[in-house]
N, C-alpha and C positions, 0 to 999 in steps of 0.2 A: 487347598493350602491352609485354610484357617483351622483345619482339624487339630484339636488339642489345645487351641488357644482360648483364653478367657474372652468374654464379650468386649472388654476394654481393649485388649490386645488385637482382637479381630477388627475393631473399629479403627485402630491405628494402622493396621495393614490395609484395610479398605481405603483409607485416606490417601495412600500412595498409588493406588490403581488409577491409571490415566483414563482408560476407557475399556469397553468390551469390543473386541474386534470379531466380526463375523467372517468366516471363510467358507467358501463353497466346496462341495465334494471335488476332490482332485486338485484343489489349490494348495500352494505351498506357503507355510507360515514363515519359515526361514530356511536358508540354504547353507550348505557346507562353505565355510570361509566367511560367512556374514559376520560383521562385528557383533559381539555379545554385549548388547546394551539394554536388554530387558529380559525378565523372566515372564513365563506365561503359565496361567492356570486355566485348565479346561472347565468352562462352565457347563457346556452341553456338547454332545457329539463325541467323536473319537478321532484320533490321529495315529498315523504310524510314523516311526522314524526310520530313515533309510540311509545307508552309506553306499558308495560306488566302489566296487572292487577294482583291482589293477587291470582286469580284462574288460572293464566297462560295464559289468553287470551290477544291477541293484541288489543289495542285500538288506532285507528287512531286519531291523535291530530291536524294535519294540512296538507294542500296542499300548496306546495311552487313552484312558477313559475319563469320563467326567470326574473332576476332583483332582486329577493328576497334575503335577507341575511339569513344565517342559523347558528345555534350554539349560538345564543344570550343567551339562557337559562343557558349556562355554566358560565355566570358571577356570578351566585348566590353562588356557592361553589367550583368553579374550576373544576367541572366535568360535563359531559353532562348528562342531565336528560331524554333524549329520544334517539331513534334510527332513523337515517335518511336513507331512502331507495329510490333508483332511480325508478321512475315509467316508465321511458323510458331511452334510451341512453342519457346521459346528460354530461355537462361540467361545472365545478365550478372553480372559482378563489379561491386560498388558500392564506389567509392573516394571517401570523404569529401574534399571540396576542402581543408579545413583540414589534414588529415593528409597529403594529397598535396603541398601547398605546403611543409610542413615537410620532407618527404622530398626535395623539390627543393633546398631550402636546404642540406641535409646531404650530398647526393650529386650531383655534377656530371653523372654519366652519366644520371641521371633527368631533370635539366634539359635535357640535350641531346636526350633521347628526346622530351620534350614539344615542343621546337622542331621536331623532325623530323615529329611528328604534325601540328602546326600548318602546317608547310610543305606537307605532303602534302595538307591540306585546301585550301590556296591553289591548288596545282597541279590538284587535282580540279575545283575551281570553274572555273579557267581553261580546262581541257580541255572541261568541259561547255558553257561559253560558245562555244568554237570549234565543237563538235559542233552546237549548236543554230543557230549563225549562219552556218555555211558548208557543211555536209554535206547531201547529199540524204537522203531518208527511208531508202533501203536502206543507205546508208553509216552512218547513225546506228544502225540495228539491228545491223549487223555490228560496229561499234565497241563497242557495249555488250556483245555476246556475247564478243568477244575480250578486253575488259577483265575481265569476270567470270572467264573462263578463266585469264587471267594471274594474277589475285589468288588463285584457288584453287591454282594451281600453286605460287606462292610459299609457300603455307601447307602444302605437302606433299600436297595432294589431287589427284585426277585432273582435269586441265584440259580433257579432250576429252569428258567426259560428266558432266553435272550436272543437278540439279533447279533449274529457274528458278522461284524462289518469287514473283517478280513476276507479277502477273496481266497479261494483254495490255493491259488498261486502264491499269495502273500503268506499264507500259513506254511506252505512248503518252504519258501525262502527263509522264514523265521526259524523253522524247525530243522532245516538242513535235509529235507526230503523232497521228492518230486510231487507235483500237483496230482499225478495219478495215484501215488501212494496215499496222499491225504484223502482223496475221494474213496479209494478202496477201504481205507481204515474206517472212515465214517460209515460206510455201507455195512461193514462187519459189525461195528458197534450197534448199528440199528437192528441188524439181524439177530443179535444177541439180546436185544431188549434193553440195552444200556441207555439209549437215547432215541429220540425221534427227530428227524430233520424235515423242514419244509422250506426249501430255498435257503435263505440265510438264517431262518429261525431254528434255534437249537433248543430242544426240550430234553433235559436230563431226567431219565426215569429211574436210574439205579446208581446212586452216588457210590455206594460201597463196591459195586461191581466195577465201576469206572476206576476207582482207586486201586482195585486189585489187578488191573490189567498188567 
C-alpha cells in the first residue's frame, strides 16, 4: 500500500497499522457479510477472494499477492462482499478503517493512493470481464500467467519463475474453464516450449510466445 508515498507519508500510514496478523494456509481473513472495519495489506504470502454463487458453488474472484490491498469492496455498503482465504501461510497488516480515514483527511497523498487502489480494482474487474467474455481457454491461461509475472516484476521479484499458489481448480474457477482444460493447456504450453512446470513452480521460457497465444 505505501507504493508511491513519500517517506513521511509512509510513516504516517505505518502509524495507523494496528498489527501484523498471521494466517495459516486455508484460513479465512474475512467472510461475506462481515463488518467492514479494517483494510488489509499483504506483507507476505498470497490470498484468494471467493464468492458463493446461487447454486452454492464457490467462484474465485481474484488472486492477491504481497503488496496488494484487501477489503476495498467493503466501501460499497460497510460489509465485505467476498471471502478472503490464504493460499499459503501469509502475513497481513491490519489498518483500522477509522484510523485510515483520519490519515486520509490529514494527508492528500494517502487519499490519492486510496483512489489509485480503487481505480486498480475497477481496471482489474474490467480486464477479468474481457478475459471471460472474449478470450479462448488457452488465451485466458496465458493472460493469467503474464499478469502474475508482471505484478511480481513490479514488486522487484523474478517474473520468469514463480510458485503458482492457485490450485488448478482455483485457476479454472477464476478463468471460467474446467480443471482438466487448465491442465491440458499448461501441458500444451510446455510441449511448445513456452514454459516449464514442476508442481506449482512455473518457469516462463518464452514471453513473446506466451503473449502471442
